[in-house]
C-alpha positions in Angstrom: -160.1 -208.5 71.3 -162.0 -211.8 71.0 -161.2 -211.9 67.3 -157.5 -211.4 67.9 -156.5 -213.5 70.9 -153.0 -214.8 71.6 -151.0 -214.0 68.5 -151.7 -210.3 68.3 -152.0 -209.7 72.0 -148.5 -210.9 72.5 -147.4 -208.3 70.0 -149.0 -205.1 71.3 -147.4 -202.7 68.7 -148.6 -204.7 65.8 -152.1 -205.0 67.3 -152.3 -201.2 67.9 -151.4 -200.5 64.3 -154.0 -203.0 63.1 -156.7 -201.2 65.2 -155.7 -197.8 63.8 -156.1 -199.1 60.3 -159.6 -200.4 61.0 -160.6 -197.2 62.6 -159.5 -195.2 59.6 -161.5 -197.5 57.4 -164.6 -197.0 59.6 -164.2 -193.2 59.6 -163.8 -193.1 55.8 -166.9 -195.3 55.4 -168.8 -193.1 57.8 -167.8 -189.9 56.0 -168.9 -191.4 52.7 -172.2 -192.4 54.2 -172.8 -188.9 55.5 -172.0 -187.3 52.2 -174.2 -189.8 50.3 -177.1 -189.3 52.7 -176.8 -185.5 52.3 -177.1 -185.8 48.5 -180.1 -188.1 48.9 -181.7 -185.6 51.3 -181.1 -182.8 48.8 -182.5 -184.8 46.0 -185.5 -185.7 48.1 -186.1 -182.1 49.0 -185.8 -181.1 45.3 -188.4 -183.7 44.4 -190.7 -182.5 47.0 -190.4 -178.9 45.8 -191.1 -180.0 42.3 -194.1 -182.0 43.4 -195.5 -179.1 45.3 -195.0 -176.8 42.3 -196.9 -179.3 40.0 -199.7 -180.5 42.2 -200.4 -177.3 44.1 -202.8 -174.6 42.8 -202.1 -171.1 43.9 -204.4 -169.4 46.3 -205.4 -166.8 43.7 -206.4 -169.4 41.3 -208.4 -171.3 43.9 -210.2 -168.1 44.9 -211.0 -167.3 41.2 -212.5 -170.7 40.6 -214.4 -170.6 43.9 -216.0 -167.2 43.2 -216.6 -167.9 39.5 -217.0 -164.2 38.9 -217.6 -163.8 35.2 -219.1 -160.3 35.2 -216.2 -158.4 33.6 -213.4 -158.9 31.1 -210.8 -158.9 33.9 -212.8 -161.4 35.9 -213.2 -163.6 32.9 -209.5 -163.5 32.2 -208.7 -164.5 35.8 -211.1 -167.4 35.6 -209.6 -168.5 32.3 -206.1 -168.5 33.7 -207.2 -170.4 36.8 -209.0 -173.0 34.8 -206.0 -173.5 32.6 -203.8 -173.8 35.7 -206.2 -176.3 37.2 -206.1 -178.4 34.0 -202.3 -178.4 34.1 -202.4 -179.8 37.7 -204.9 -182.4 36.9 -203.3 -183.5 33.7 -200.0 -184.6 35.4 -199.2 -188.3 35.0 -199.1 -189.8 38.6 -197.8 -193.2 39.4 -200.6 -195.4 40.9 -198.6 -195.9 44.1 -198.5 -192.2 44.7 -202.3 -192.0 44.7 -202.3 -194.0 47.9 -200.6 -191.1 49.7 -203.2 -189.1 51.7 -201.8 -185.8 50.7 -202.0 -186.6 47.0 -205.5 -188.0 47.3 -206.7 -185.0 49.1 -205.2 -182.7 46.5 -206.9 -184.5 43.7 -210.2 -184.4 45.4 -209.8 -180.7 45.9 -209.1 -180.2 42.2 -212.1 -182.2 41.1 -214.4 -180.3 43.4 -213.1 -177.0 42.1 -213.5 -178.2 38.5 -217.1 -179.4 38.9 -218.3 -176.3 40.8 -216.7 -174.0 38.3 -218.2 -175.9 35.4 -221.7 -175.6 36.9 -221.3 -171.9 37.6 -220.0 -171.2 34.1 -222.7 -173.1 32.4 -225.4 -171.3 34.4 -223.9 -168.0 33.6 -223.6 -168.6 29.8 -227.0 -170.1 29.7 -228.5 -167.0 31.3 -226.8 -164.8 28.6 -228.3 -167.0 25.9 -231.8 -166.6 27.4 -231.5 -162.9 27.7 -230.3 -162.4 24.2 -233.1 -164.7 22.8 -235.8 -162.8 24.7 -234.6 -159.3 23.5 -237.2 -157.4 21.5 -237.3 -157.3 17.7 -239.2 -154.7 15.5 -242.9 -155.6 15.5 -244.0 -157.1 12.1 -245.3 -154.5 9.8 -244.3 -151.6 12.0 -242.9 -148.6 10.2 -239.1 -148.5 10.6 -238.2 -146.0 7.9 -236.2 -148.5 5.9 -236.1 -152.2 5.3 -233.2 -153.5 7.3 -232.4 -156.5 9.5 -230.8 -155.8 13.0 -227.2 -156.6 13.4 -226.0 -158.9 16.1 -222.5 -157.6 16.6 -223.3 -156.4 20.2 -224.5 -159.9 21.2 -221.4 -161.5 19.6 -219.0 -159.2 21.3 -220.7 -160.0 24.6 -220.1 -163.7 24.2 -216.7 -163.8 22.5 -214.6 -163.2 25.6 -215.9 -166.6 26.9 -214.6 -168.6 23.9 -211.4 -169.7 25.7 -213.6 -171.1 28.5 -215.8 -172.8 25.9 -212.7 -174.5 24.5 -211.7 -175.5 28.0 -215.1 -177.0 28.7 -215.2 -178.8 25.4 -211.9 -180.6 26.3 -212.7 -181.3 30.0 -216.3 -182.3 29.8 -217.6 -182.8 26.2 -221.0 -184.1 27.4 -221.8 -180.7 29.1 -220.2 -178.7 26.2 -222.4 -180.2 23.5 -225.5 -179.2 25.3 -224.7 -175.5 25.0 -225.0 -175.2 21.2 -228.5 -176.7 21.5 -229.4 -174.1 24.2 -228.0 -171.3 22.1 -229.8 -172.4 19.0 -233.1 -172.7 20.8 -232.9 -169.2 22.4 -231.3 -167.3 19.5 -233.6 -169.0 17.0 -236.6 -167.3 18.6 -234.9 -163.9 18.2 -234.0 -164.5 14.6 -237.5 -165.7 13.8 -239.0 -162.4 15.1 -236.4 -160.4 13.2 -236.7 -162.3 9.9 -240.5 -162.2 9.9 -240.4 -158.4 10.6 -238.0 -158.0 7.6 -240.3 -159.9 5.2 -243.4 -158.1 6.4 -241.6 -154.8 5.7 -240.5 -156.2 2.3 -244.2 -157.0 1.4 -245.1 -153.4 2.4 -242.3 -152.0 0.2 -243.4 -154.3 -2.6 -246.8 -152.7 -2.9 -246.2 -149.3 -1.2 -249.2 -150.0 1.0 -249.9 -151.1 4.5 -250.2 -154.8 5.3 -254.0 -154.9 5.1 -254.4 -153.6 1.6 -251.4 -155.6 0.4 -253.0 -158.8 1.8 -256.1 -158.1 -0.3 -254.0 -157.7 -3.4 -252.2 -161.1 -3.3 -255.3 -162.9 -1.9 -257.5 -161.8 -4.8 -258.9 -164.8 -6.6 -257.1 -165.5 -9.9 -260.4 -165.7 -11.7 -261.0 -161.9 -11.2 -257.6 -160.9 -12.4 -256.2 -160.5 -15.8 -254.4 -163.4 -17.6 -250.9 -163.9 -16.3 -249.4 -162.9 -19.7 -251.5 -159.8 -20.0 -249.8 -156.7 -18.7 -252.0 -154.1 -17.0 -253.1 -151.2 -19.3 -255.7 -149.2 -17.4 -254.5 -146.5 -15.0 -256.3 -148.2 -12.2 -254.7 -151.5 -12.8 -251.3 -149.9 -13.2 -251.6 -148.4 -9.8 -252.6 -151.8 -8.4 -249.4 -153.4 -9.7 -245.9 -152.6 -8.7 -243.7 -150.9 -11.3 -241.5 -153.0 -13.4 -238.3 -154.0 -11.7 -239.7 -153.3 -8.2 -239.8 -157.0 -7.3 -236.1 -157.3 -8.3 -235.2 -154.3 -6.3 -237.1 -155.4 -3.1 -235.8 -158.9 -3.4 -232.3 -157.8 -3.8 -232.6 -155.6 -0.8 -234.0 -158.5 1.3 -231.1 -160.8 0.2 -228.5 -158.1 0.8 -229.9 -157.8 4.4 -229.9 -161.6 4.9 -226.3 -162.0 3.7 -224.4 -160.2 6.5 -227.0 -161.6 9.0 -226.3 -165.2 8.2 -222.6 -164.8 7.4 -221.7 -163.1 10.6 -223.6 -165.6 12.7 -221.8 -168.5 10.9 -218.4 -166.9 11.6 -219.4 -166.3 15.2 -220.4 -169.9 15.8 -217.1 -171.1 14.4 -215.1 -168.9 16.8 -217.2 -169.1 19.9 -217.9 -172.8 20.0 -214.4 -173.6 18.6 -216.1 -175.8 16.0 -213.1 -175.3 13.6 -210.5 -176.4 16.2 -209.0 -179.9 16.3 -207.5 -181.5 19.4 -204.0 -179.9 18.8 -205.5 -176.4 18.6 -207.6 -177.0 21.7 -204.4 -178.0 23.6 -202.8 -174.8 22.3 -205.6 -172.9 24.1 -204.3 -174.3 27.4 -206.8 -177.1 28.0 -206.2 -180.7 28.9 -207.3 -184.1 27.8 -207.6 -186.2 31.0 -208.6 -185.8 34.6 -208.5 -187.4 38.1 -211.4 -187.8 40.4 -211.3 -188.6 44.1 -207.6 -189.6 44.0 -208.4 -192.3 41.4 -207.3 -192.2 37.8 -209.8 -191.3 35.2 -209.7 -192.1 31.5 -209.8 -189.2 29.0 -213.4 -187.9 29.0 -215.5 -189.5 26.3 -217.7 -187.4 24.1 -221.3 -188.4 23.8 -222.2 -190.8 20.9 -221.0 -189.0 17.9 -223.3 -187.9 15.1 -222.3 -186.5 11.8 -222.9 -183.0 13.2 -220.4 -183.6 16.0 -217.8 -185.5 13.9 -217.4 -182.8 11.3 -217.2 -179.1 12.3 -218.8 -178.0 9.1 -221.8 -180.3 9.6 -222.1 -179.1 13.3 -222.2 -175.5 12.1 -224.8 -176.3 9.4 -227.0 -178.1 12.0 -226.9 -175.1 14.3 -227.6 -172.6 11.5 -230.5 -174.8 10.3 -232.0 -174.6 13.8 -231.3 -170.9 14.3 -232.7 -169.9 10.9 -235.4 -172.5 10.7 -238.0 -170.0 9.7 -235.9 -168.4 6.9 -236.6 -170.7 4.1 -240.4 -170.9 4.7 -240.5 -167.1 5.0 -238.5 -166.7 1.8 -240.7 -169.2 -0.1 -243.9 -167.4 1.1 -242.4 -164.0 0.0 -241.6 -165.4 -3.4 -245.2 -166.6 -3.7 -246.3 -163.0 -3.0 -243.9 -161.7 -5.7 -245.4 -164.2 -8.2 -248.9 -163.0 -7.4 -248.6 -159.2 -7.3 -247.1 -158.9 -10.8 -248.0 -160.8 -14.0 -244.4 -162.0 -14.5 -243.1 -161.7 -11.0 -241.5 -165.2 -11.3 -239.2 -163.8 -14.0 -237.9 -161.1 -11.7 -237.5 -163.6 -8.8 -235.5 -165.9 -11.0 -233.1 -163.1 -12.0 -232.6 -161.8 -8.5 -231.9 -165.3 -7.0 -229.6 -166.3 -9.9 -227.6 -163.1 -9.5 -227.2 -163.7 -5.8 -226.4 -167.4 -6.0 -223.9 -167.0 -8.8 -222.1 -164.0 -7.3 -223.1 -161.3 -9.7 -223.5 -158.8 -6.8 -219.9 -158.9 -5.7 -219.5 -158.6 -1.9 -223.3 -158.5 -1.5 -223.6 -162.0 -2.8 -223.7 -164.9 -0.4 -220.2 -166.6 0.0 -220.1 -169.9 -1.9 -219.4 -171.9 1.3 -222.0 -170.2 3.4 -225.2 -171.6 4.8 -227.2 -168.9 3.0 -225.7 -169.8 -0.3 -226.9 -173.4 0.1 -230.3 -172.2 1.1 -230.6 -169.8 -1.8 -229.5 -172.6 -4.1 -232.5 -174.7 -2.9 -234.9 -171.8 -3.3 -233.5 -171.1 -6.8 -234.5 -174.5 -7.9 -238.1 -173.7 -6.7 -238.0 -170.4 -8.6 -236.9 -172.2 -11.8 -239.8 -174.6 -11.3 -242.3 -171.8 -10.8 -240.9 -170.0 -13.8 -241.2 -173.1 -16.0 -244.7 -173.6 -14.7 -245.6 -170.0 -15.6 -244.2 -170.4 -19.1 -246.1 -173.6 -19.5 -249.4 -171.8 -18.6 -248.6 -169.0 -21.0 -248.0 -171.4 -23.8 -251.2 -173.2 -23.1 -253.2 -169.9 -22.9 -251.6 -168.7 -26.2 -252.4 -172.0 -27.9 -256.0 -171.9 -26.7 -256.6 -168.2 -27.3 -259.5 -167.5 -29.7 -260.1 -164.4 -31.8 -263.4 -162.8 -32.3 -265.6 -164.0 -35.2 -265.9 -160.5 -36.7 -262.1 -159.9 -36.7 -261.0 -159.9 -40.4 -257.3 -159.1 -40.1 -254.6 -157.6 -38.0 -252.1 -158.8 -35.4 -253.1 -161.8 -33.5 -253.5 -161.2 -29.7 -251.1 -164.0 -28.9 -248.5 -162.2 -31.0 -249.0 -159.0 -29.2 -248.7 -160.7 -25.8 -245.6 -162.5 -27.0 -244.2 -159.1 -28.0 -245.0 -157.7 -24.5 -243.4 -160.7 -22.8 -240.2 -160.3 -24.9 -240.0 -156.6 -24.1 -240.5 -157.1 -20.3 -238.2 -160.1 -20.1 -235.4 -158.4 -22.0 -235.8 -155.4 -19.6 -235.6 -157.6 -16.6 -232.6 -159.6 -17.9 -230.8 -156.4 -19.1 -228.2 -156.5 -16.3 -228.2 -160.3 -15.7 -225.3 -162.4 -16.9 -227.3 -165.6 -17.0 -230.2 -165.9 -19.4 -230.3 -169.5 -20.4 -233.8 -170.0 -18.9 -235.1 -166.9 -20.7 -233.9 -168.1 -24.1 -235.6 -171.4 -23.6 -238.8 -169.7 -22.5 -238.9 -167.4 -25.5 -238.4 -170.4 -27.9 -241.3 -172.2 -26.2 -243.6 -169.2 -26.4 -242.7 -168.5 -30.0 -243.5 -172.1 -30.9 -246.9 -171.7 -29.1 -247.6 -168.5 -31.1 -247.0 -170.3 -34.4 -249.0 -173.3 -33.3 -252.0 -171.1 -32.3 -251.8 -169.2 -35.6 -251.7 -172.4 -37.7 -254.8 -173.7 -35.9 -256.8 -170.5 -36.6 -255.6 -170.2 -40.2 -254.2 -166.7 -39.8 -251.3 -165.1 -41.6 -248.8 -162.9 -39.9 -248.3 -159.4 -41.1 -245.0 -157.6 -41.4 -245.8 -154.1 -42.3 -248.2 -154.4 -45.3 -246.7 -157.7 -46.5 -248.4 -160.9 -45.4 -246.0 -163.7 -44.5 -246.9 -167.4 -44.8 -246.9 -169.3 -41.5 -244.4 -171.7 -42.9 -242.0 -168.9 -43.4 
């Protein structure tokens, strides 16, 4: 009325029409406002529903993580699903301003508390399993077992494999805690493998001589001065009984290596699967784990792994490091056993060389160590030692042949060094009969033959072939 004074008031009909038009405009604006606010309310409710679905962990998952029951496959599966759901909730990108909301902060604190408590319970549980497996009993060294065989670890592996998804989850959520577990596993299982490997080699030593441990110890600890020359094969019945039959060293060593091959290979495969050492970040994400977390309602950067070493930066090196710790006694025990083989037979080093070469170069088929395996690398190192021992033995034989003297009353016949060379050739050819690699043997025979001729020239003897003397130059 104050806006429209005299002019419109004097024309009541026109004024009434003007007011009606304004009223219609107000009603239309009001209606549009109501419709618009309704859409906004619906959108707001939809956003709230979505937020609740993303940031809220179900009651079942919270209960599973709180109980941390890992005593059965079903319970392990429930905890795995709950851990993955928790990771999904904590991995959501949240705007910094939203973190100031009390409800959001409380929810993030709840998630972090559940995560830390479950991590602690899981680590304690898995560590207890490692300790129990490591303290299990192995056959007593030297005890009669009926056959030379290494225990299989399939039951232990099957007990742990259901936890591999949780190991992948822990590796992604808390690498610092994860990388402590391989060390704990290696320490505990290494003690078990040490007992088993020593028992295997003690039984192998018994099988090598056919005697109990005490009498065998006397055999290989006998001073070298009281024994025959290394190149002289035993001839008396008593000495024949004191020395293993030809080929026995190869047979026993092959059996030992055939027992070690599945033992080491299965453990290597288990480590790759259980500790997810062959998985990259993409594969870990495929297992349902996450890459970042929140703590106390405040953002956290993706968890950093501890200072990386070569063993952690490369899965293969990490596995090799673990296997080296678990089988730390294997190479010393194998080297000691090879020393025994060299002592209980005049040419034991020859049979050792054949057995190791066949294993390393795959001449045994499936029984050979896989080329990429830890055992294959270890046997390759031991093979170098066996070659060195063989070359040293051949060197000693050459020296003994060159320094051999015949009796002053001997007027003719076959030189002793020739007879011994003949014995060496016969034995070595028998040992290498089934081997596909004989390069070392050919070199050794040439060296020994040269020593035979050198010894004969020094003594002024001629070699006899039937009844026809041959000049040394020929």
